[in-house]
Residue, then its C-alpha position, 0 to 999 in steps of 0.5 A: m635042600e636048595m633047588t633052582l629051576q632051569l628051563t631048557i629049550d631044544c633048538a637048532d640054533p642056540r645063538r639065534l634064540v639067545a638073542f631073541w629070548s634075551e630081548a623078550l625076557g630082558y635077560v642077558p647072555e650067561p658068561p662062561p664060568g670060572g674065568h673061561a674065555t668061552w663055554r666051549a673052553y669050560w666044557e672041554d676043561m670038564g672033559v666033555p668029549e669032542d664028538e659031543l661038541p659040534p662045530g661052534a658049540g659054546d663059542l658064544p653063550e647058549s644060555i641066558v640069565d635074569p640080571a636081577g637073579q630072580g628068574p630061572r636060567v634058560w638053556f638053549q640046547h642044540v638038538p639035530e631034529s626040528k620042532t614038529i608038534k605043538n609045545r606041551i608047555h609054553l611061557d606066558l609073558k605077563v605084561g598087561g598088569g592083571r585084571d586090576v588094570p583096565l582092559a584098554i591099558r592091558r591091550q596097549r601093553v600087550t600090543a607094544t610088547v608084541e610089536r617089539l617081539v615081532k621086530a625081534g623075529a617072532g611071528v603072530v599065531r593068534i589074537s585072543d580078543a574077548p572084551e566080554m570076558e575082559h581078556y586080551a592076549v596074543q599067541l606068538q612063535d619064537p624064531e624056531g616055532n616055539e609057542f608063547d603068549v603075551v598077556 
């Protein structure tokens, strides 16, 4: 039996996170299936009740996919409540190249990625700089406060 993985992120504004995480991961917004003009049209054809489709839901993509087809689909599920506590799971964007790459180069790669993501709407939470352990990472928050690390 084949299994695929989807990452679902609860949020208040799916379109905002689609834009941010597309930039962060190098993903693309997922087009609606089966020749439908929008995801909303697809959901309506599936029989999703109107009261489960708030205004604007599905008018623009609310999920992103890896254009290479290797990474998991990410769906940004609209929920009414806002984030209130620290994530129990988070993403690590591993851009440094691993411990075989000199720390100075890893730090440059992490810093360049962090600068790009801050311009896209991320906020810096904490910098972990421990040269004695050959470690450098930056904890960020996406535009809705979900924590992730750039390592």
